[in-house]
DRENFIKE-659720 format. One line per 3 residues: number of its first residue (from 1); their letters; for each residue x, y, z of C-alpha. Coordinates in steps of 0.5 Angstrom, whole numbers, plus 2048, in hexadecimal, padded with zeros to 3 digits. Layout:
<rs>
NUM = a = X Y Z ~ ...;
</rs>
This chain:
<rs>
1 = msy = 82B 89E 883 ~ 82C 899 889 ~ 82B 89B 890;
4 = let = 833 89B 891 ~ 834 8A0 88B ~ 82E 8A4 88D;
7 = fla = 831 8A4 895 ~ 838 8A6 892 ~ 835 8AC 88E;
10 = gwv = 832 8AF 894 ~ 835 8B4 898 ~ 835 8B6 8A0;
13 = pdt = 834 8BD 8A1 ~ 839 8C2 8A5 ~ 833 8C4 8A9;
16 = ldl = 82F 8BE 8AC ~ 828 8BF 8AE ~ 824 8B8 8AF;
19 = sgd = 81F 8BB 8B4 ~ 819 8B8 8B4 ~ 814 8B3 8B1;
22 = wvv = 817 8AE 8AB ~ 813 8A9 8A8 ~ 817 8A2 8A7;
25 = rgl = 816 89D 8A1 ~ 81A 897 8A0 ~ 81C 895 899;
28 = lgp = 81B 88F 896 ~ 81D 88F 88F ~ 81A 895 88B;
31 = vpv = 814 896 890 ~ 814 89A 897 ~ 810 897 89C;
34 = rfl = 80E 89A 8A2 ~ 80E 895 8A8 ~ 809 896 8AE;
37 = ghr = 809 89E 8AD ~ 811 89E 8AF ~ 814 8A5 8B0;
40 = klf = 81A 8A8 8B3 ~ 81A 8AE 8B8 ~ 820 8B2 8B8;
43 = sad = 821 8B7 8BE ~ 827 8BC 8BE ~ 82D 8BB 8C3;
46 = geg = 831 8C0 8C1 ~ 834 8C2 8BA ~ 834 8BD 8B5;
49 = hfs = 832 8B8 8BB ~ 82B 8B4 8BB ~ 828 8AF 8C0;
52 = gnn = 822 8AB 8BE ~ 81E 8A5 8BE ~ 81A 8A1 8B9;
55 = rfl = 812 8A1 8BA ~ 80D 89C 8B7 ~ 806 89B 8B7;
58 = ggi = 805 8A3 8B9 ~ 808 8A2 8C0 ~ 80D 89C 8C1;
61 = ntg = 814 89F 8C2 ~ 81A 89A 8C1 ~ 821 89A 8BE;
64 = yyr = 824 8A0 8C2 ~ 829 8A4 8BE ~ 82E 8AA 8BE;
67 = asi = 830 8AD 8B7 ~ 836 8B1 8B4 ~ 83A 8B2 8AE;
70 = ges = 840 8AD 8AD ~ 844 8A8 8A9 ~ 840 8A2 8A6;
73 = qlt = 842 89B 8A9 ~ 841 898 8A2 ~ 844 89E 89D;
76 = pgl = 84A 8A0 8A0 ~ 84B 8A8 89F ~ 843 8A9 89E;
79 = qvi = 840 8AD 8A2 ~ 839 8AB 8A5 ~ 834 8AD 8AA;
82 = nid = 835 8A7 8AF ~ 82F 8A5 8B3 ~ 832 8A1 8B9;
85 = ydq = 82E 89C 8BC ~ 833 89A 8C1 ~ 82F 89D 8C7;
88 = prn = 82E 89A 8CF ~ 827 89A 8CE ~ 827 895 8C7;
91 = pwi = 828 88E 8C8 ~ 82E 88C 8C7 ~ 82D 888 8C0;
94 = mrg = 82B 88F 8BD ~ 831 893 8C0 ~ 835 890 8BA;
97 = ltd = 831 894 8B5 ~ 832 89B 8B2 ~ 82E 89E 8AC;
100 = evr = 832 8A2 8A7 ~ 82E 8A7 8A4 ~ 82F 8AC 89E;
103 = fvd = 82B 8B1 89B ~ 828 8B0 894 ~ 824 8B6 893;
106 = qsr = 822 8BB 898 ~ 81D 8B8 89D ~ 81F 8B0 89B;
109 = llg = 825 8AC 89E ~ 827 8A5 89B ~ 82A 8A1 8A0;
112 = rgv = 82D 89A 8A2 ~ 82D 896 8A8 ~ 834 894 8AA;
115 = yrp = 835 88F 8AF ~ 83A 88C 8B3 ~ 839 888 8B9;
118 = ags = 83B 88C 8C0 ~ 842 889 8C2 ~ 843 885 8BB;
121 = rwa = 849 884 8B6 ~ 844 884 8B1 ~ 844 889 8AB;
124 = prn = 83F 88E 8AB ~ 839 88C 8A6 ~ 834 88F 8A2;
127 = ifw = 82E 88C 8A4 ~ 828 890 8A1 ~ 827 897 89D;
130 = fsv = 821 89C 89F ~ 81F 8A3 89E ~ 81D 8A8 8A3;
133 = err = 819 8AE 8A1 ~ 817 8B4 8A5 ~ 810 8B5 8A7;
</rs>
């Protein structure tokens, strides 16, 4: 099954709890690769809304985001968890990134990085795949 087929077969739960520490692996072909100890840290902001950041090498925080359930930019009508990097603390080039993730089992998400440069007329594009697993 392709990443896209697996992603589409995944689900978004009715009640979302992402709180905590998640391990991120980039997907290069069939091989998951952990790059520089990459993790995503989520904190609840309210029912179904989260904020967080990416962490590398155990202490370098970057890529601040807000996450909530919403519609996919690439697949109209498909519900996803949007991890939105359009935040003031991020450099402008990162603000065009939204990760779309869906559960593929109880503790693992499959995601695609969707990029559309801020303020541009370009259509959003899937630029990478990754997995996220609860620690």
